[in-house]
DRENLUMSE-932596 format. One record per residue: residue number from 1; residue in one letter; chain; x, y, z of N, C-alpha, C in turn. Coordinates in steps of 0.1 Angstrom, whole numbers, padded with zeros to 4 digits. Example, Ala and Ser with C-alpha at 12.3 -4.5 7.8 and 13.67 -1.06 7.14 Angstrom:
  num  residuo  cadena   n.px   n.py   n.pz  ca.px  ca.py  ca.pz   c.px   c.py   c.pz
    1        a       A   0132  -0057   0078   0123  -0045   0078   0132  -0033   0078
    2        s       A   0128  -0022   0071   0137  -0011   0071   0129   0000   0079
END
This chain:
  num  residuo  cadena   n.px   n.py   n.pz  ca.px  ca.py  ca.pz   c.px   c.py   c.pz
    1        m       A   0736   1727   0175   0729   1740   0170   0729   1744   0157
    2        k       A   0717   1749   0153   0714   1754   0138   0722   1766   0133
    3        n       A   0724   1764   0119   0736   1775   0115   0730   1790   0117
    4        e       A   0716   1790   0118   0710   1802   0119   0712   1807   0132
    5        q       A   0709   1799   0145   0713   1803   0158   0727   1808   0159
    6        l       A   0736   1800   0154   0751   1804   0154   0753   1817   0149
    7        l       A   0747   1822   0136   0749   1835   0131   0738   1847   0140
    8        r       A   0730   1843   0147   0722   1849   0153   0731   1854   0167
    9        l       A   0737   1846   0172   0746   1848   0183   0758   1857   0181
   10        l       A   0763   1857   0170   0774   1865   0164   0767   1879   0163
   11        g       A   0755   1880   0159   0749   1895   0158   0745   1901   0169
   12        e       A   0749   1894   0181   0744   1901   0194   0756   1904   0206
   13        v       A   0765   1907   0198   0779   1913   0206   0775   1927   0211
   14        d       A   0776   1927   0223   0774   1940   0232   0780   1954   0227
   15        d       A   0775   1961   0224   0782   1977   0218   0793   1980   0227
   16        r       A   0792   1977   0241   0802   1981   0251   0815   1975   0247
   17        f       A   0815   1961   0242   0828   1956   0239   0833   1961   0227
   18        i       A   0827   1965   0218   0833   1976   0205   0838   1986   0209
   19        e       A   0831   1994   0220   0837   2007   0223   0851   2003   0229
   20        e       A   0850   1994   0242   0862   1992   0248   0875   1987   0244
   21        s       A   0870   1981   0230   0883   1974   0221   0892   1988   0216
   22        m       A   0885   2000   0215   0894   2010   0210   0903   2016   0220
   23        m       A   0902   2012   0232   0910   2019   0244   0924   2011   0244
   24        i       A   0933   2019   0249   0947   2013   0247   0948   2002   0257
   25        e       A   0943   2003   0268   0945   1992   0277   0934   1982   0276
   26        r       A   0935   1970   0274   0924   1960   0275   0924   1948   0286
   27        r       A   0914   1946   0292   0916   1937   0304   0915   1925   0297
   28        p       A   0921   1913   0306   0923   1899   0300   0908   1893   0296
   29        y       A   0899   1897   0305   0887   1889   0301   0880   1895   0288
   30        q       A   0884   1907   0282   0881   1911   0270   0886   1905   0258
   31        r       A   0899   1901   0261   0905   1891   0251   0898   1878   0249
   32        l       A   0895   1872   0261   0887   1861   0263   0874   1861   0253
   33        k       A   0865   1871   0255   0853   1875   0248   0857   1874   0234
   34        w       A   0866   1883   0228   0869   1882   0217   0872   1868   0209
   35        g       A   0881   1862   0219   0886   1850   0213   0876   1840   0210
   36        a       A   0864   1840   0221   0853   1832   0219   0846   1835   0206
   37        g       A   0845   1849   0206   0836   1853   0193   0843   1846   0180
   38        l       A   0858   1847   0180   0862   1842   0168   0861   1829   0166
   39        i       A   0861   1820   0177   0859   1805   0176   0845   1803   0172
   40        l       A   0835   1812   0177   0822   1809   0172   0820   1810   0158
   41        a       A   0826   1822   0152   0825   1827   0137   0830   1815   0129
   42        t       A   0843   1811   0134   0849   1798   0128   0842   1786   0128
   43        a       A   0833   1782   0138   0824   1772   0139   0813   1771   0127
   44        a       A   0808   1786   0130   0796   1788   0119   0799   1785   0105
   45        g       A   0811   1791   0102   0818   1791   0088   0818   1777   0083
   46        f       A   0824   1768   0093   0826   1754   0091   0814   1746   0087
   47        m       A   0805   1747   0096   0790   1743   0096   0786   1745   0082
   48        l       A   0785   1757   0078   0780   1761   0063   0789   1756   0053
   49        f       A   0802   1755   0053   0809   1749   0041   0807   1734   0041
   50        t       A   0807   1727   0054   0804   1714   0051   0789   1710   0048
   51        s       A   0782   1719   0052   0768   1716   0048   0766   1717   0033
   52        n       A   0774   1726   0026   0772   1727   0009   0779   1713   0006
   53        i       A   0790   1709   0011   0796   1698   0006   0787   1687   0005
   54        w       A   0781   1684   0015   0773   1669   0016   0758   1671   0011
   55        n       A   0755   1683   0009   0741   1686   0001   0744   1693  -0012
   56        e       A   0753   1687  -0020   0755   1692  -0034   0744   1697  -0041
   57        r       A   0745   1707  -0047   0734   1713  -0055   0738   1709  -0068
   58        m       A   0726   1706  -0077   0725   1700  -0090   0724   1714  -0096
   59        p       A   0732   1717  -0106   0729   1727  -0118   0715   1725  -0127
   60        l       A   0707   1736  -0127   0695   1735  -0135   0697   1747  -0147
   61        s       A   0688   1742  -0157   0690   1752  -0169   0679   1764  -0168
   62        t       A   0680   1771  -0177   0670   1783  -0177   0655   1781  -0179
   63        d       A   0653   1767  -0183   0641   1762  -0184   0632   1760  -0169
   64        s       A   0641   1757  -0158   0636   1755  -0147   0637   1767  -0137
   65        t       A   0626   1769  -0130   0627   1780  -0120   0626   1778  -0107
   66        a       A   0627   1763  -0105   0627   1760  -0089   0639   1766  -0082
   67        n       A   0637   1771  -0069   0649   1776  -0062   0660   1768  -0063
   68        s       A   0659   1754  -0061   0672   1745  -0060   0668   1733  -0060
   69        v       A   0677   1724  -0062   0678   1708  -0063   0691   1705  -0056
   70        h       A   0690   1697  -0044   0703   1693  -0038   0701   1678  -0035
   71        i       A   0714   1673  -0035   0716   1660  -0030   0715   1658  -0017
   72        v       A   0709   1648  -0011   0708   1648   0003   0708   1632   0008
   73        g       A   0710   1630   0020   0709   1617   0026   0697   1610   0027
   74        e       A   0696   1599   0025   0683   1592   0030   0678   1595   0043
   75        s       A   0684   1599   0051   0677   1602   0066   0671   1615   0066
   76        e       A   0673   1623   0056   0670   1637   0054   0654   1637   0047
   77        i       A   0650   1626   0041   0640   1624   0032   0628   1626   0043
   78        r       A   0619   1635   0040   0604   1635   0047   0595   1630   0039
   79        q       A   0590   1617   0046   0579   1610   0038   0566   1616   0037
   80        g       A   0557   1613   0028   0546   1619   0025   0542   1632   0020
   81        t       A   0554   1638   0012   0554   1648   0006   0547   1648  -0007
   82        s       A   0550   1635  -0013   0546   1632  -0029   0533   1625  -0026
   83        q       A   0522   1627  -0033   0513   1619  -0034   0510   1614  -0051
   84        e       A   0506   1601  -0052   0505   1597  -0063   0491   1596  -0068
   85        n       A   0486   1600  -0080   0473   1594  -0085   0475   1589  -0098
   86        l       A   0470   1574  -0095   0474   1565  -0108   0464   1567  -0117
   87        m       A   0468   1569  -0128   0457   1570  -0141   0454   1554  -0145
   88        d       A   0440   1553  -0148   0436   1540  -0150   0441   1536  -0164
   89        m       A   0448   1525  -0166   0452   1521  -0178   0452   1505  -0182
   90        t       A   0450   1502  -0194   0449   1487  -0197   0464   1483  -0197
   91        e       A   0465   1471  -0197   0479   1466  -0198   0486   1469  -0211
   92        d       A   0480   1470  -0221   0484   1476  -0235   0488   1490  -0233
   93        e       A   0480   1498  -0228   0481   1512  -0225   0494   1513  -0218
   94        l       A   0496   1505  -0207   0509   1507  -0201   0523   1506  -0208
   95        f       A   0521   1499  -0219   0532   1499  -0232   0533   1509  -0240
   96        s       A   0520   1512  -0243   0518   1523  -0255   0520   1539  -0250
   97        r       A   0513   1540  -0237   0514   1555  -0236   0527   1558  -0231
   98        w       A   0532   1567  -0236   0549   1575  -0232   0557   1565  -0239
   99        s       A   0554   1553  -0245   0564   1546  -0251   0578   1545  -0241
  100        p       A   0573   1536  -0230   0585   1534  -0223   0596   1524  -0228
  101        v       A   0610   1526  -0225   0617   1516  -0227   0616   1506  -0219
  102        v       A   0620   1493  -0223   0619   1479  -0215   0632   1474  -0214
  103        i       A   0637   1471  -0201   0650   1467  -0201   0652   1459  -0188
  104        r       A   0662   1451  -0189   0666   1444  -0179   0681   1448  -0171
  105        g       A   0682   1448  -0159   0694   1453  -0153   0694   1453  -0137
  106        t       A   0706   1458  -0133   0709   1460  -0118   0711   1473  -0112
  107        v       A   0703   1475  -0102   0704   1488  -0096   0719   1491  -0090
  108        s       A   0726   1500  -0096   0740   1501  -0091   0743   1512  -0082
  109        n       A   0731   1522  -0081   0733   1534  -0073   0719   1540  -0072
  110        i       A   0717   1545  -0058   0705   1553  -0054   0711   1568  -0050
  111        q       A   0705   1578  -0056   0706   1591  -0048   0694   1597  -0045
  112        h       A   0695   1607  -0035   0682   1612  -0031   0682   1627  -0033
  113        i       A   0673   1633  -0038   0674   1647  -0038   0661   1656  -0031
  114        e       A   0664   1665  -0030   0654   1675  -0023   0652   1690  -0033
  115        i       A   0641   1690  -0036   0636   1700  -0045   0630   1713  -0037
  116        d       A   0632   1725  -0041   0625   1735  -0035   0619   1744  -0045
  117        f       A   0604   1742  -0045   0596   1751  -0052   0591   1759  -0044
  118        n       A   0598   1771  -0046   0595   1787  -0039   0588   1782  -0025
  119        g       A   0596   1772  -0017   0594   1772  -0002   0586   1760   0001
  120        e       A   0579   1751  -0011   0575   1738  -0010   0586   1729  -0014
  121        t       A   0588   1718  -0004   0597   1710  -0005   0592   1696  -0011
  122        e       A   0602   1691  -0020   0597   1678  -0027   0608   1668  -0025
  123        y       A   0606   1655  -0023   0618   1647  -0024   0617   1635  -0034
  124        q       A   0626   1631  -0041   0627   1620  -0051   0641   1613  -0050
  125        s       A   0641   1603  -0057   0651   1593  -0058   0658   1593  -0072
  126        l       A   0671   1593  -0075   0676   1589  -0087   0681   1578  -0087
  127        i       A   0676   1567  -0094   0680   1552  -0095   0687   1550  -0107
  128        t       A   0701   1547  -0104   0709   1543  -0115   0710   1527  -0118
  129        i       A   0705   1523  -0133   0704   1511  -0136   0715   1505  -0146
  130        h       A   0722   1497  -0142   0731   1489  -0154   0725   1479  -0161
  131        v       A   0724   1483  -0175   0718   1475  -0185   0722   1465  -0189
  132        s       A   0714   1452  -0187   0721   1440  -0192   0713   1432  -0203
  133        d       A   0701   1434  -0206   0693   1433  -0217   0685   1444  -0222
  134        v       A   0680   1447  -0233   0673   1455  -0238   0662   1447  -0245
  135        y       A   0648   1451  -0244   0638   1445  -0251   0632   1454  -0259
  136        r       A   0630   1465  -0257   0626   1476  -0265   0632   1491  -0263
  137        g       A   0635   1499  -0270   0640   1513  -0270   0653   1514  -0272
  138        d       A   0658   1528  -0275   0672   1531  -0279   0681   1530  -0268
  139        v       A   0684   1520  -0263   0693   1520  -0251   0702   1506  -0254
  140        q       A   0716   1507  -0248   0725   1499  -0249   0727   1493  -0240
  141        v       A   0731   1478  -0242   0736   1467  -0232   0748   1475  -0225
  142        g       A   0751   1475  -0213   0761   1481  -0205   0760   1495  -0203
  143        q       A   0748   1501  -0206   0746   1516  -0204   0743   1517  -0188
  144        e       A   0747   1530  -0184   0738   1533  -0171   0726   1544  -0173
  145        l       A   0717   1538  -0170   0705   1547  -0171   0700   1552  -0155
  146        v       A   0700   1567  -0156   0697   1573  -0143   0680   1575  -0147
  147        v       A   0673   1570  -0136   0659   1572  -0137   0654   1577  -0123
  148        r       A   0645   1589  -0128   0638   1596  -0117   0627   1587  -0110
  149        a       A   0625   1587  -0097   0614   1580  -0091   0610   1587  -0077
  150        d       A   0598   1582  -0074   0594   1588  -0060   0603   1584  -0050
  151        a       A   0606   1591  -0039   0613   1589  -0030   0615   1576  -0022
  152        i       A   0625   1570  -0023   0629   1559  -0014   0637   1559  -0002
  153        g       A   0628   1558   0008   0634   1559   0022   0628   1551   0033
  154        g       A   0636   1547   0043   0634   1540   0055   0634   1526   0050
  155        t       A   0635   1518   0062   0639   1504   0061   0626   1495   0064
  156        k       A   0614   1501   0069   0602   1493   0072   0595   1492   0061
  157        l       A   0593   1479   0055   0587   1476   0043   0573   1465   0047
  158        t       A   0563   1470   0042   0553   1459   0042   0547   1456   0033
  159        e       A   0536   1447   0030   0530   1445   0018   0522   1455   0012
  160        h       A   0519   1465   0019   0512   1478   0014   0519   1487   0008
  161        t       A   0533   1488   0011   0541   1498   0006   0543   1497  -0009
  162        s       A   0545   1507  -0015   0547   1506  -0030   0559   1498  -0035
  163        v       A   0557   1495  -0048   0568   1485  -0055   0579   1493  -0054
  164        i       A   0583   1506  -0057   0596   1514  -0059   0601   1515  -0046
  165        s       A   0594   1514  -0035   0600   1516  -0021   0609   1504  -0017
  166        h       A   0607   1492  -0025   0616   1480  -0023   0628   1481  -0028
  167        v       A   0632   1491  -0040   0644   1490  -0045   0654   1490  -0038
  168        r       A   0665   1484  -0039   0677   1485  -0032   0689   1484  -0040
  169        q       A   0701   1489  -0038   0714   1486  -0044   0717   1474  -0048
  170        g       A   0721   1469  -0058   0724   1455  -0061   0712   1446  -0067
  171        m       A   0702   1452  -0068   0686   1445  -0069   0685   1442  -0082
  172        e       A   0682   1430  -0090   0677   1430  -0103   0666   1430  -0106
  173        g       A   0661   1436  -0117   0647   1436  -0125   0646   1441  -0137
  174        i       A   0633   1439  -0140   0629   1447  -0154   0622   1457  -0152
  175        f       A   0627   1466  -0159   0622   1482  -0158   0617   1489  -0168
  176        m       A   0607   1496  -0169   0601   1504  -0179   0599   1520  -0177
  177        p       A   0611   1525  -0176   0611   1539  -0176   0609   1547  -0190
  178        i       A   0604   1558  -0189   0601   1567  -0200   0611   1578  -0204
  179        p       A   0617   1579  -0218   0625   1588  -0219   0620   1603  -0216
  180        y       A   0627   1611  -0211   0625   1627  -0212   0627   1634  -0222
  181        d       A   0621   1641  -0225   0624   1653  -0235   0620   1666  -0227
  182        d       A   0621   1678  -0236   0622   1691  -0231   0606   1695  -0227
  183        e       A   0594   1689  -0231   0583   1690  -0227   0578   1685  -0212
  184        f       A   0587   1676  -0207   0582   1671  -0194   0588   1681  -0183
  185        i       A   0577   1689  -0179   0580   1699  -0169   0572   1699  -0156
  186        w       A   0577   1698  -0146   0569   1695  -0133   0566   1714  -0126
  187        e       A   0554   1714  -0125   0549   1727  -0123   0543   1726  -0107
  188        q       A   0550   1736  -0098   0543   1735  -0084   0547   1748  -0078
  189        n       A   0537   1752  -0071   0537   1765  -0064   0543   1776  -0071
  190        g       A   0541   1778  -0083   0547   1789  -0091   0559   1787  -0095
  191        a       A   0565   1775  -0095   0579   1772  -0099   0579   1759  -0108
  192        t       A   0589   1760  -0117   0590   1748  -0128   0604   1741  -0125
  193        l       A   0601   1728  -0129   0616   1719  -0129   0612   1711  -0142
  194        r       A   0622   1714  -0153   0624   1705  -0163   0631   1693  -0159
  195        l       A   0624   1681  -0159   0627   1670  -0155   0641   1663  -0159
  196        k       A   0643   1668  -0172   0655   1664  -0180   0667   1671  -0174
  197        d       A   0666   1679  -0165   0677   1683  -0158   0683   1677  -0148
  198        i       A   0674   1667  -0143   0678   1658  -0132   0679   1645  -0136
  199        a       A   0673   1639  -0146   0675   1626  -0152   0670   1626  -0165
  200        n       A   0674   1617  -0173   0670   1615  -0187   0657   1605  -0187
  201        y       A   0656   1597  -0178   0645   1588  -0176   0636   1590  -0166
  202        g       A   0625   1584  -0164   0616   1585  -0152   0606   1575  -0152
  203        f       A   0601   1572  -0140   0590   1561  -0139   0576   1571  -0136
  204        p       A   0565   1570  -0146   0555   1575  -0144   0547   1572  -0132
  205        d       A   0549   1563  -0124   0546   1562  -0110   0554   1549  -0107
  206        g       A   0553   1548  -0093   0561   1538  -0084   0555   1524  -0087
  207        e       A   0545   1519  -0089   0537   1509  -0090   0539   1499  -0102
  208        r       A   0537   1504  -0114   0534   1498  -0125   0546   1495  -0136
  209        y       A   0555   1501  -0132   0566   1503  -0143   0580   1493  -0138
  210        l       A   0579   1487  -0130   0592   1476  -0125   0587   1463  -0121
  211        f       A   0595   1455  -0124   0595   1441  -0119   0607   1437  -0112
  212        l       A   0603   1435  -0098   0617   1433  -0090   0619   1418  -0085
  213        d       A   0634   1414  -0086   0634   1403  -0080   0640   1404  -0065
  214        t       A   0631   1405  -0056   0635   1408  -0042   0639   1393  -0036
  215        p       A   0643   1398  -0023   0645   1383  -0013   0636   1376  -0010
  216        n       A   0624   1382  -0013   0609   1375  -0010   0604   1372  -0022
  217        g       A   0611   1368  -0033   0606   1365  -0047   0601   1377  -0056
  218        l       A   0593   1374  -0066   0592   1384  -0076   0580   1392  -0072
  219        l       A   0585   1407  -0073   0573   1416  -0069   0571   1425  -0080
  220        f       A   0558   1427  -0083   0553   1436  -0092   0537   1439  -0091
  221        e       A   0532   1451  -0097   0518   1451  -0096   0512   1442  -0104
  222        r       A   0506   1431  -0099   0500   1421  -0105   0486   1425  -0113
  223        d       A   0479   1433  -0104   0467   1437  -0109   0466   1444  -0123
  224        a       A   0480   1451  -0125   0479   1458  -0136   0483   1449  -0150
  225        y       A   0487   1440  -0147   0490   1429  -0157   0483   1415  -0158
  226        p       A   0471   1415  -0162   0465   1401  -0162   0473   1391  -0169
  227        s       A   0479   1393  -0179   0486   1383  -0186   0498   1376  -0177
  228        l       A   0500   1383  -0166   0514   1381  -0161   0510   1374  -0145
  229        q       A   0498   1373  -0145   0492   1369  -0128   0500   1355  -0123
  230        d       A   0503   1345  -0131   0509   1335  -0126   0526   1336  -0127
  231        m       A   0531   1347  -0131   0545   1346  -0131   0552   1348  -0118
  232        h       A   0562   1337  -0114   0566   1340  -0103   0584   1340  -0103
  233        s       A   0590   1344  -0115   0603   1346  -0116   0605   1357  -0128
  234        l       A   0618   1365  -0125   0622   1374  -0136   0623   1367  -0148
  235        d       A   0630   1357  -0149   0631   1349  -0162   0617   1346  -0170
  236        g       A   0606   1342  -0164   0595   1344  -0168   0588   1355  -0173
  237        i       A   0591   1365  -0166   0587   1379  -0172   0595   1382  -0185
  238        e       A   0607   1380  -0183   0617   1382  -0194   0612   1373  -0210
  239        r       A   0609   1362  -0207   0604   1355  -0220   0591   1358  -0224
  240        w       A   0583   1365  -0215   0570   1372  -0219   0571   1384  -0226
  241        m       A   0581   1392  -0221   0586   1405  -0229   0591   1403  -0242
  242        i       A   0601   1392  -0243   0606   1390  -0255   0596   1385  -0266
  243        s       A   0587   1376  -0262   0576   1372  -0270   0567   1385  -0276
  244        r       A   0562   1392  -0265   0556   1405  -0267   0561   1411  -0280
  245        f       A   0573   1417  -0278   0582   1424  -0287   0584   1421  -0301
  246        n       A   0586   1408  -0299   0588   1401  -0313   0579   1400  -0321
  247        a       A   0566   1398  -0313   0553   1396  -0322   0550   1408  -0326
  248        s       A   0552   1420  -0320   0549   1433  -0325   0556   1439  -0337
  249        e       A   0568   1432  -0339   0577   1437  -0348   0573   1435  -0363
END
């Protein structure tokens, strides 16, 4: 039963019981009625308390006016709430626009969040990446990067799903997240969220900024990288990245 239903039941106690409770003599069934009400109130309070435990609320700065951001379970994600519009960019522009850091690492944790924009709900995932190599950017080997991404949910994967939807804990990859500053603001339905409040990095989209070593082989958006069309291993991508950035120094 939902919390609001329990609270509504608590508000529907007959006035007759209140009046009779003031009498000196109280019949046994009245005691049972009040006992049931106490149990109901305790149950409602417990459900509200445990709901707050499992849906931890993330603190937001005064720069964010979104109603709330809660950590939720994967089963609570409603798919289809966020839609991407991919900006056309060349291979070179993918590296130059927003200046993404380029790292190799392993996914050590995935959390999911629910964002309330004045009644409009959006779902995102926070991916923690343990850095093993750095090809570009002010990042240290051994660092744990928390990266905002489109919601990762569900277990049914097909060749048509986005690259980000294949990310799993323990998976290795080469990642290109962009560092957030105070200028990265998500505006929706009259509310704002400063993205740095929830993560220090983020993927501009879930297709072109990661190369994954999956159980079915190397996965990335090949159409976005003409130079990498024939690559079939993460080590091959790594050699190409090292050559590219060494040449640009």
